[in-house]
C-alpha positions in Angstrom: -16.7 -3.6 13.5 -17.4 0.2 12.7 -13.6 0.9 12.9 -13.0 -0.5 9.2 -11.4 1.9 6.6 -11.7 1.6 3.3 -8.9 3.1 0.4 -8.3 2.6 -3.1 -5.7 1.8 -5.4 -5.6 4.5 -8.5 -5.5 2.5 -11.6 -2.1 4.5 -12.4 -0.1 1.4 -14.0 0.6 1.5 -18.1 -2.0 -0.6 -19.2 -4.8 1.9 -18.0 -3.3 4.4 -19.1 -2.6 2.7 -22.8 -6.6 1.4 -22.4 -7.3 4.9 -22.3 -6.4 6.6 -18.6 -4.9 9.5 -17.6 -2.9 11.6 -14.9 -5.2 14.0 -15.0 -8.5 11.5 -15.0 -6.5 9.8 -11.6 -6.7 13.2 -9.9 -10.0 13.7 -10.8 -10.7 10.0 -9.1 -8.7 11.0 -5.8 -11.5 14.0 -5.7 -14.6 11.3 -6.2 -13.1 8.9 -3.9 -12.8 11.5 -1.2 -16.7 12.7 -1.9 -17.6 9.1 -2.0 -16.4 9.2 1.2 -13.3 6.7 0.8 -10.8 7.2 4.0 -7.7 6.4 1.7 -5.8 6.6 -1.7 -3.3 4.8 -2.6 -0.4 4.3 -5.5 2.2 1.3 -6.4 5.8 1.2 -7.3 7.7 0.1 -10.0 10.5 0.6 -12.6 10.1 -3.0 -14.2 6.0 -2.3 -14.9 5.5 1.2 -16.4 3.4 4.3 -13.9 3.0 7.3 -13.4 5.2 7.7 -10.8 3.5 7.8 -6.9 5.2 10.3 -4.7 4.4 12.6 -8.0 1.0 12.1 -8.3 0.9 12.1 -4.4 2.1 16.1 -4.6 -1.0 16.4 -6.4 -3.6 14.8 -4.9 -2.4 17.0 -2.0 -3.3 20.0 -3.2 -6.6 18.6 -5.0 -7.9 17.3 -1.4 -8.7 17.8 1.9 -9.8 15.0 4.0 -8.3 12.0 2.6 -5.5 9.9 3.5 -2.7 9.6 0.7 -0.2 6.2 0.6 2.3 4.3 -1.2 1.0 0.4 -1.6 3.8 -0.3 -1.7 6.6 2.3 -1.6 10.2 0.4 -3.2 12.9 2.8 -1.0 15.8 0.7 -2.9 14.9 3.2 -6.1 15.1 6.0 -4.4 18.0 8.1 -2.7 17.4 7.2 1.0 18.3 11.1 2.0 16.6 13.3 -0.4 13.6 10.8 -0.4 13.2 12.4 3.3 13.2 15.4 2.0 10.9 14.7 -0.3 8.4 12.6 1.3 8.5 15.0 4.8 7.5 18.1 2.1 4.8 15.7 0.4 3.1 15.2 4.4 3.0 19.1 5.2 1.5 19.4 2.0 -0.9 17.2 2.5 -1.4 18.6 6.4 -0.7 14.8 7.8 -2.5 12.9 5.1 0.5 10.8 4.5 1.3 7.2 5.3 4.1 4.7 3.5 3.5 1.4 2.5 7.4 0.1 2.2 8.4 -3.3 0.5 12.0 -4.4 -0.2 10.7 -6.3 -4.1 10.1 -9.1 -5.1 12.4 -12.4 -5.7 12.2 -13.5 -9.1 10.9 -9.8 -10.1 12.2 -7.3 -8.9 16.4 -7.8 -9.4 16.7 -5.9 -12.3 15.2 -3.1 -10.7 17.4 -3.2 -7.9 20.7 -3.4 -9.9 19.3 -0.4 -12.6 19.0 1.6 -9.1 22.8 0.5 -7.3 21.2 -1.7 -4.7 22.8 -5.0 -3.8 19.3 -7.8 -4.2 21.0 -9.7 -1.0 20.8 -6.9 1.1 17.1 -5.8 0.6 16.0 -6.0 3.8 19.1 -4.1 5.7 18.1 -1.5 2.9 14.8 -1.2 3.8 15.5 -1.3 7.3 18.1 1.5 7.0 16.3 3.4 5.0 13.2 4.2 7.6 15.4 4.5 10.8 17.2 7.2 9.0 14.0 8.8 6.9 12.7 8.5 10.8 16.2 10.2 12.2 15.8 13.2 9.8 12.1 13.8 10.4 12.7 14.5 14.2 15.2 16.9 13.4 18.4 15.2 14.3 21.6 15.6 11.3 24.1 13.8 12.9 26.2 10.6 10.9 23.8 7.9 10.7 25.7 4.2 10.3 23.5 1.4 9.9 23.9 -1.7 8.6 24.2 -1.2 5.2 23.8 3.1 5.0 26.3 4.9 6.1 26.3 8.6 6.1 29.0 10.3 8.2 27.1 14.2 7.0 23.6 14.5 6.6 21.4 17.6 6.1 18.8 19.8 8.0 15.4 18.4 6.8 11.9 20.4 7.8 10.0 18.7 10.2 7.1 16.9 8.9 3.6 18.0 9.8 3.0 14.5 11.4 5.3 14.3 14.4 8.0 12.4 14.0 7.3 11.8 9.9 4.2 9.8 8.5 3.1 6.6 9.6 5.4 3.6 7.3 3.7 0.6 7.1 5.4 -2.9 5.9 4.2 -4.7 2.9 5.4 -8.0 3.5 4.4 -11.4 5.0 7.2 -13.9 5.7 8.3 -14.7 9.3 11.0 -12.8 9.8 9.4 -9.6 7.6 6.4 -10.4 10.7 8.9 -9.9 13.6 10.4 -6.7 11.7 7.0 -5.1 11.9 6.9 -6.1 15.2 9.8 -4.6 16.0 9.5 -1.2 13.7 6.7 -0.7 11.8 3.7 1.3 12.2 1.4 -0.9 9.8 1.6 -3.9 8.0 -0.2 -4.1 4.6 0.0 -7.8 3.1 -2.3 -9.7 0.4 -2.3 -13.2 2.1 -4.6 -15.4 -0.2 -5.8 -16.9 3.1 -7.8 -15.8 6.1 -6.2 -18.1 8.7 -2.6 -16.9 7.3 -4.1 -13.3 8.1 -4.9 -14.4 11.6 -1.6 -16.1 11.8 0.8 -13.0 10.8 -1.2 -10.6 13.0 -0.7 -13.0 16.1 3.0 -13.6 15.4 3.7 -9.1 14.9 1.9 -8.9 18.3 4.3 -11.0 19.6 7.4 -9.5 17.9 5.8 -6.1 19.3 5.5 -7.5 23.3 8.7 -8.6 23.3 9.8 -4.7 22.2 7.4 -3.4 24.6 5.6 -1.8 21.8 2.1 -1.1 22.3 0.3 -4.0 19.5 -2.2 -1.3 19.0 -0.3 1.2 17.6 0.8 -0.8 14.7 -2.1 -0.9 11.5 -3.2 -4.2 10.7 -4.3 -3.8 6.5 -5.2 -5.4 3.6 -4.3 -5.6 0.0 -6.7 -6.7 -2.2 -8.0 -7.5 -5.5 -11.5 -7.6 -6.3 -13.9 -7.6 -9.2 -17.6 -7.6 -8.6 -19.9 -9.4 -11.2 -23.3 -11.9 -10.7 -21.5 -14.3 -13.1 -18.4 -16.2 -11.4 -17.4 -17.6 -14.6 -16.8 -14.0 -16.0 -15.7 -12.7 -13.1 -12.5 -15.4 -12.4 -12.1 -14.7 -16.3 -11.8 -10.8 -15.6 -9.3 -11.7 -12.5 -7.3 -13.6 -15.2 -7.2 -10.4 -17.7 -6.1 -8.6 -15.2 -3.5 -11.3 -13.9 -1.9 -11.8 -17.3 -1.8 -7.9 -18.4 -0.1 -6.6 -14.7 2.1 -9.6 -14.5 2.1 -12.2 -17.1 0.9 -14.7 -15.4 -2.2 -16.4 -14.9 -4.5 -15.9 -12.3 -3.8 -19.5 -11.0 -0.5 -18.4 -10.5 -1.2 -15.4 -8.8 -3.8 -16.3 -6.5 -1.0 -18.8 -4.8 0.4 -15.3 -3.6 -2.4 -12.6 -3.6 -5.7 -12.5 -2.5 -8.2 -12.7 -5.5 -11.7 -11.8 -4.6 -14.9 -12.0 -7.1 -18.3 -12.6 -7.1 -21.5 -10.9 -6.3 -21.3 -7.7 -3.8 -22.6 -10.1 -1.3 -19.7 -12.9 -1.8 -16.8 -9.8 -1.9 -18.4 -8.5 2.1 -18.9 -12.3 3.1 -14.9 -12.7 1.7 -13.4 -9.1 3.5 -15.4 -10.2 6.2 -13.6 -12.7 6.8 -10.4 -11.2 7.2 -11.8 -8.4 9.7 -12.8 -11.2 11.4 -8.9 -12.6 11.2 -7.7 -8.6 12.5 -7.5 -6.6 9.4 -9.0 -3.1 10.0 -8.1 -1.0 7.0 -9.0 -2.2 3.7 -7.1 -1.2 0.3 -9.1 -2.4 -3.0 -7.4 -2.5 -6.1 -10.5 -3.1 -9.2 -9.1 -5.9 -10.7 -10.3 -3.9 -14.6 -7.8 -2.2 -17.3 -10.1 -0.3 -19.3 -11.8 3.4 -17.6 -15.4 1.8 -18.6 -15.1 -1.1 -16.7 -12.9 0.5 -13.5 -15.9 3.3 -13.9 -18.5 0.0 -13.2 -16.6 -1.5 -10.4 -15.6 2.2 -8.4 -19.8 2.4 -8.5 -20.1 -0.9 -7.3 -17.1 -1.1 -4.3 -18.5 2.1 -3.9 -22.6 0.5 -3.4 -20.6 -2.3 -1.2 -18.9 -0.4 1.5 -21.2 1.6 2.5 -23.7 -1.0 3.0 -20.9 -2.3 5.5 -20.8 0.6 7.1 -25.6 0.5 7.6 -24.2 -3.0 8.6 -21.7 -2.0 11.2 -24.5 0.7 12.2 -21.5 3.8 11.1 
């Protein structure tokens, strides 16, 4: 499995900033990730939980790096004007010379409703709004400024947009694992970015995506299967579990027992983590995004070093 790629989610949340992090340190971290051989670096998006705005930071990261892919995990397009965002993202792709990947999502029931209300988007139409927005972006990035009329977005006039560096614009991956999301990924998107707690669910989801892609006449190999995994390395399982619990309570206001029903959370020794990650690559995942479950800069640095060593060991075992 020498085609596995590894990404790092940057710790840009308010909790990490309050614990001593900084936007400048995040840029230094992207440079370090590139130097250490990570394939990608990612930023989340939220209005409910304060964080450094992802597109702003990615623009700065694009000028500070040369090779590493830069992405969103995941951007919520509903928070921004669709047309203006197409111009921003196309410009970001130009600045980065084609190193942008856009993970996108439609929010989470029971959490995201206030953000959608603030943004003036009906939460009940979130999936149609997302698909319309992506199709609008692709239209503008292709140089087509004709009127656009989707299910919920309607524009009789559109501006011309600069062509992105990537033909047709940056790849767009869907973050979601419901049956409807799987079908939409197969029909419309360039990649899949879920976080299922069970590798078997990942394998089943990827099969459903391939089935949907085949029904649309799409080549399934053009859809990147990714994974969003939260990791904390510790030889002591009790201490590792406590670290995950602290991260979940600080980030989501929920205990680890609740979050692990929704997201894949990993702890244990480096060997344990490698085994768990390998279960997902065996299920079909090819781009692993690692979110380090650490709040303080010192803890993050320690974990970052260990994750780097783990990735290098994984590549050696794969013969890279």
